[in-house]
N, C-alpha and C positions, 0 to 999 in steps of 0.2 A: 233076768228075773229081779223084781224089786220086792224084798221082804220087809215087813214092818210089824209094829206092835200098836194096837189100838185100844182105847178105853180109858177109864178113870185111872188115876195114879195108884199104882200098886195092884190093879186089877186088869192089866193089859192082856189082851189075847193076840195070838199070832195071826198074821195075815200076809197077803201079797196084793200087789197092785196089778190089775189086769190091764190089757191094751186099751180099754176104754176109760181108764182112770178110776175104776171102781175098786173098792177093797173086797177081796175074797177071803173068807175065813179058813184058817188052816188048823183049827183046833182038833179036828179028827185025825190029823196027821202028825202034828208035833205039839208039845205042851207050851213051848215058848220059842222065840228066836233067840237062842242062847245055848252056850255050851256045846253039848254033843249034837244038838240040832244043826250045827254049823260045819260039822265035818264033811268032807267031800262026798261020802257015800249018801248022806241024808240030803245034801243039796242036790245031788243028781237025781234022787228019788222025787224030790219036790218039783224039779224041773220037768220030770216026765209026766206029771199029773195033767189031766184034762181040766184046765182051769174053768171051763164052762160048767163043770159039774159041782164046783165049790160054792157054798152059800154066799150070796151077795150081802154085804153090809150096807144098809140104807144110808144114803147121803154121800156127801163128798168129803174126803179126808182133808183135814186142816181148815175146813169151813164148818161142816155140820157136826163133826166129832173130833175129839182129841186123838192125837197120835203120841205115844210114848217114845222114849229113846228107841232107836231101831234095833238095839241089842240089849238083852236083859241079862242080869246077873254077871255083869262085867267083872272079870277077875283083876285085870290090870289095865290101867288107862295111862299109857306111856306117851309122853310128848317129846317132841324134838324142837330145840330152840335154834333160832338164827339160821334156818335152813333155806332161806331165799336170799340170793345175793343182793337183790334190790332192797330187801327189808333190813339186812345187816347194814347196808350203806346208810339207810334212813336212820337207823339207831346209832350210827357213828361207831360201829363195832366191826372188828375184823371177822371174816369168815372163819369159823372154828376149824382147827386142823383135824378134829374128829367131831362126830355129831354131839351136840349137847343134849343130855337126856335128863328129864325131870318127870314128875308124876302129877296127874290130877287124882285126887281122892275119889273113889267111886260115889261117895255121898254128894259130889258135885253134879252128877249126871241127872238131867231132866229132859223132857220132851223137847222137840224142835221149836214149839211155839209156846212153851211155858214161860212164866214170868222169870226175869233175872232179878235177884235181890242184891242190892249193893250192901256190902257188910258194914257193920258198925265201925266208925272212925275212918272209913275209907275217904280218900281225897282224890285217888287216881285210878278209878276203875275204867278199864279199856276193853276194846273188842279185838278179835282176831279171827278171820274166816280161815278155816283149815280143812284140808283133805284128810280124812281118816281111813285107815286100812284095818279091816277086821280079820283076825286070824281064824282060819278054819281047821287047819291041820296042825297038831302040836309038833314041837321040835325044839331042839337046842343045837347050837353050833351048826346052823343051817347054812349050806353053801349058797352063795349069791345066785348062782345059775339055777338053783332049785327053789328059790324063794317064792316064785309065783304059784307053786304047787300048794303053798300054805295059806294062800289068800282066800277067804270066803267072799269078800266083797269090799266095797268102798262106801264111805258115807260123808256127809257134811257135818262139821263141828264148828261151834263158836267157842274158841279158847278164851273165854272171858278172863281177864287178868287184872289184879290190883297191883299197880306198878310200884307204889311205895313198899307194900308188903314184900313184893318180889325182889326189888333191886336195892332199896335203901336201908333195909334192915339186915342184920347179920344172919348168916346162914344161907340156905339153899333157896332156889326160886319157888319151891313147892308151896310155901306158905301164901304166896300171892296168886296161886293158880287153882287151888283146890277148894275154895270157899263154896258153900252151898249154892246151888243153881249155876255155877260157873262152867257147866259142861253140857249145854244143849247139843243133842246128838240126833241125827236123822234129817229128813223124815223117813228115809228108807235105806236099807242096805242093798246096794246095787251089785249084783254078781259080775265078775270080770268080763263075761262074754258080752255084756251090754256096753262096755267101754272100749272104743276103738284105740284110743291113745291116751292113757292116763297121764302122760307127760305133756299134754297139751290141752288142758281144761281151763276155761275162763272162770275166774273167781272174783266175787265182788261183795262189798258190805256197805250199807247205807245207814245213816242215823238221822232220823227225822227228815228223810228225803234227800239228804246230802250224801252223795256217793264219795266215800273216803278211800275205800280199797277197790281197785280195779286191776287185778293182776292175772297171772296165768301160772299154772303148775310147771310150765317150761322153765321157770327161773329157779326151781328147786335145786339146791347144790347137791345134796346126797339123795339119790333116787330111791324109790321104794324097795327094789330088791336088795340093795345095799343096806338100807335101814333095818329090813327084817333080819338079814344076816348079822348085822352089827349088834342089834339088841339081843339076839339069841346067844351071843357070846357071854352075856352077863346074867341072863335069866332064861329059863325055859319059857317058850311061848305056848299058850293054851288056847283052845277054841273059845272065841268070844273076847279075847284080849283085843285092845284097840291100840294102834299107833297113830297119833295125830302128828302130821308130818311138817308142820311149820306154816308160816303165814307170809303172804306178799306184803309190799309196803302199803301205807295208808292207815296205820293204826293211830289212835289218838295221841300217843306219846310222841309220834313223829311229826305232828302238825307244828306249825310256827305261828302263834304260840300253841302249846299242847292243848288238846281238847279232851276232856274226860266226862264220863257219865255222872250225873248228879241225881237222877231219878226223874221220871216223867217222860223220858225219851222212848222212842220205838226203834229198835234195831231190825233191819231186814238184810238178809245175806243169802248167798247162793253159790253153788258150783254147777257148771254146765254138766247136764245129764244126772246130777245127784240131787236135784231138788232145791227148795228154798226153806228158810226159817224166818219167823217173825216173833220178836220178843218185846213185851213191855218191860221197861226198866222201873223197878220199885226203889224208892229212896231207902236210906239205911234205917234199920230198926232202932228205935230209941232205947 
């Protein structure tokens, strides 16, 4: 099942993508793809619906109408750094002995095809295609062997990053990760039954038609069940929380010489079975 949110910013309605690629409205069953609508009992009820009886939304998603972030009212947007062995090598950094955790502020979240705005005074805005895990069942101190029971689904994320803010200034990575529009999320939340092997998904990112990232989730160092268990040691995980699990190599910082976004570019990215995103990059506000 592919769940989504469609409509104008702030007015999104819940929907699902049917087998013909059409959006079906879910407003009569859930208020939003968010929070308690993502717990296992509700997901199972949605899965049992006769999709053919749901209202069809006219047009093609991502062409004729906007999709919002596939999860609404996100409580926590947790990110994992240096979690791909080949990306750590590209960055010239050692694989961390434990997962690196940082946050994206939820004000960064936008739809999968919304514009990305370079922040004021930025010189090093970069891209990162990432696999996101959406929590469906709350928990803390989750055992690794039980972690899959807590997953509502998976989604595509562009972990847009300002490298000077992130790395070259004092403090944590968060200041370079959570700028407004730095969290395109979606197009859809894909439930686990649709993913045969989450540890073997092709991932890619292009800027102005040049493919910079061309990786695979197989090179992830800390796998998803461990990440869920690990994060739950330090915070309770709630329905609708997102864990973004790291990026493969090919980011702008890793090019020789580095390549950064200046404004006017088009980013396109995707993950096998999770859909694609397209973002126009806007230059810094004066």
